N, C-alpha and C positions, 0 to 999 in steps of 0.2 A: 725691603725697600717699599716706601709709600710714595705713590704718585698722587698729587692733589689736582683735581680737574675743577675749574671754576668757570662756568659760562657767565658772560656779562653782557648787559645791554644798558649802557649808561650807569648811573648810580655811582659816580666816582667816590663820593664821601663814604658811602657804605662799603665799597670795595676796600678803601683804605683801612677801615676798622677790621674787616676780615683779615687782611694781610698782616695787620699788627698782631692779631691773636694767633695766626699761623706761625709767626716768628717766635712766639712764646711757648710753643708746644714742647712738653717734656719728651715727647717722641716725635720729632719733627718730620715733615715730609721731605723726602730726598729730591723730589722733582715737583715743580709747580707749573702747571699749564693753565693759562687763562685764555679761554676761547671767546673771541670778541664778535658779537652779533651786530656789528656796525655802530658802535658807540660814537657819540659826537661830543662828549663832555670831558675828554681827556682820560677816561678810565684805562685805556691800554697803556698810556704813558706812565700812569701810576703803577700798573702791574710790572712794567719793565724796570721801573726804578726799584722795585722790591725783589728783583732777580728772577721774575717769572719769564717763561717763554710764552709769548703771545701768538696765538694762532688766529689770524683774521678770517672770518667767514665771508666778509664783503657785503653782508646784508643781515637783516634779522631773520635767520633761518629757523628760529624756534629753539626751545630748550632741548628737545630730544636730539635734533641734528647736531647742535653744538656739543652736547655731552658725548654723543657717539664719536664725534671727531676727536675730542680729547682722549677718550678711552683708546681709540686706535693708535694714537701717538704716544700713549703711556708705556713706560718700561717697568713699572713696579710690580711686585707680586701682590701688593695690595693697592687698590685704587679708591681714593676718597673723592666723592662727588659732593660739591658744596655750592649752595646758593651764594651769590655775591652779597646778599644782605643778612648773612648769619655771622654770629660771633661765637667762638669756641672757648670753653674753659681750657686752661693750660694743659690739663691731663686728658683731653677729649680723645685724641688718637691713642694714647697709651691704654686707656680703659677699653676702647673698642678693639684694639689689637689682642686683647685677652679673650675674645670671642672664639667659640669652637665651631660655629656654623659657617655658612658660606658668606654671610654678610652680617653687619651689625649697625645699629643706630642707637642714639641715646635719647634722653628726655630733652625736648626742645621747648623752651619757655618763650613767652612773648616778651620782646625787649622793652615794650612800653609798660608792662606790668608783669614782673617776674613771678608773681604769685599765681599766675594763670598759665596754663599749658597751651602751646601752639601746636605741637604734634608729638606723637609717640610711635605709633604703628598704625597700619591701615586695615580696616575690616570691611568686607563687601557683603551685602545682603543678597538674598536670592532675587530681589527686584532689580539688581544691577546698580544700586547706589552705594557709594563708599563713604564711610565715616572715618575721618582722621581722628582716631580715638583720643578723647579728652580735649579736643580743640575748643578753646575758650573757657574751659572749666578751671576751677581752683584745683590745685594738685590734691590728690587723694590716694587712699590705700590701693586702689586698682592700678595705679601707675608707679608704685614704689618698689615693685619686685621685678626681677628679671623674668622674661618669658620668651618662649620660642615663637617665632613669627614667620609668616610667609611673605609679608609685604611691608617694606619700610619706606617712609617718605624720603625722597632724594634731596631733602633740604641739607642734610649733613650726615651722610652714610658712608660706610667703609665696606668695600667688596673685595673678595679674592679675585684676582684677575682671571683665574680659571673658570669662574662662574660665567663670564661672558662667552667663553668658548663653548660652554655647555648649553647655555640658554639663549644666547644671542644678545644683541644690543637693544636699545629702546626702539619702539616702533615709531618711526619718524612721521607717519601719517597723522599721529596725534598732535604733533607740533609741541604744545605745552598743555599741561594738566591731564592727569589720569594716565599718562604714559608710564609712570612708576607703578601704578596699580596693575596695568597690563603686564608689566615685567614681573610683578609679584605673583600673578596668577600663573605665569609661565614657570616661575621658580617652583611653585607648588606642583605643577604638572610634571616637572623633572625631579621632584623630591628633594629640592635644595632649600633647606630651612635656614633661617637667620635668627638673630637674637636681638631683643630689646634690652638694653643695659641702662637702667635709670640713673646710675651713678655717674655716667658720662653726660654732661650738661652743656647745652648750647642755648643761645638766645637768637630769636629770629625777628627781624623787623617786619617781614611779611608783605607779599605782593608789591614789592618796591617798583617793579617795572610798570605795572598798569594800575594796580589798586584792587582791593578785595572784590568790589562789586562794579568794576568797570564793565561797560557793555561788551567789550571784546573778551574779557575773562568769562563772563556769563555765557557768551556764545560758544566759546571753546569747550567749557565744561559740559554744557548741554549737548553739544555735538559728540563729544568724546564718551559720554555716558552711553550713547547709542552704539558707538564703535566698539566699546568694551563688550557689550552684549553680543554684537555681531562677531567679534573675534573669538569668543569663548563658549557661547551657549550652543549645545547640540539642538537639533530640531525638536527632539523629545522634550527637552527642558524649556525651550522657547514656548511650546504649546502649553505644557503643564504649569509654567510659572507666569503665563501671560498676565493674569490679574495682578500678581505681585509686581511685575515689571511696569505695568500701567500705573499702579498706585505709587510706586517709588518715584517714577519720572514726573508724574503729575504733581506730587507733593513738592518736589524740588522746583517745579515751575511756580508753585505758590510762594515759595521762598523768594524766587527771583521777582515775582510780582510785588511782593512786599518791599523790595528794594528798587522798584521802578524799572525793572529790566525784563518784563514779561515778553516784550517784542523780540529781544535778543535770545531769550530762552527758546521761543518758537522757531526763530531763524536757525538756531543751532540744531534743533531736532530735525528740521527739514533737511539741512545739510547732511546730518548724520544718516538719515534715511536714504539720501541720494548716493552716499558713499558706501553704504552697506554691502551691496553685491560684490564689489571688488575685495573687500576685507573678508567676506564669507568664503571666498574662493581660496583664501590663504589663512584660514583660521586654525587655531590650536585644536587638535583632534582629541577631545576629552572623552573618556568613558563616562556616560551620563551619571552612573551611580557614584563614581569618584568625585565628580564636580558637585553633585548634589550633597554628598557627605561633607565636602570641604566648605561649601557656602552655608550649609545648615549649621555647621560648627561655628562659622564666623558670625552668622546671624544670632546664634545663641549667645555668643560672647558680647555682641552689641547689647542685647537685652540685659545681660547680667551687669555690665558696666553702667548702663543707663539706670538701672534700678538702684544702684549704690548711691547715686547722687541726685536722683530725681530726673526723670527722663526729659530730654528736649521734646518740644511739641511735635517736631517732625517725626521722631521715632515713636512717640506715643500714638500718633495717628497711623503711622505705617503698620505697627503691630496690631492696632485696633482693626484696621481695614483688612489685614491679611490673616487674622485668626490668632494673634497673640505670639507670633514668632516661631522659631524652629522647635520642634518637639523631639 
């Protein structure tokens, strides 16, 4: 049994497209839960018309809280979490159900240009910055083969329900952005691997709620980068990787500056620093050697994929400043 959980905040037309693709699945969801974050454009009524059970949050509680609410209410042995602005190929669920790991995701293309990738899987470097592998790139050899992964974008992913009993739910203090990366690191800590299956294809309209470089998007990502480090890095690695952390975060600030959002980047960092102590008190207790091996492997994978297609300037500078990547 598959339960599909869709958090929504407005975007009625996009939700209609998603619901249409859910209706065409060769392995359909048995249960559809739409968690409404206070929509004002009739999106909940569209969901009810498609046979969904609508769960009202009463306000915009954020992606993490809405998804957690949906997961708690789900009855399926498999739980699909879907952004409301994604469209699935008819065999998307069928292909992901063939996974042997704890979770699975497919190749997510940009709806505006299907020759380019929106997302595949997530890789985090030792500096605490995460790359959604292939984002914005033309599809290439590095993304055409299945691979085992620790972190999947929650844009359109399928999870065994037992994983949430083992690892827990999304960290709601993140609100939106990087909460899925935090979850992926907890999966790695628990030894719960997933799979990237590129034959399962979806299309993503992307940042439908706010926009890719909306000031609030930048603030949240900037803050949550700090929270991610606070949640997972032992003191030994915080000290040993301090230059990598500074380089990764400052370079992302330069990206924000290029998009006119430097002030919100700084505001996010200050907020993250303020919230760090509370999260450090409830952090994942990693063996430093285990986390070092995990993130070194992911950093190496970033470097290998970047070299295949010509590195983005962000990663060229990161590897230049930090000595060329993981050895």
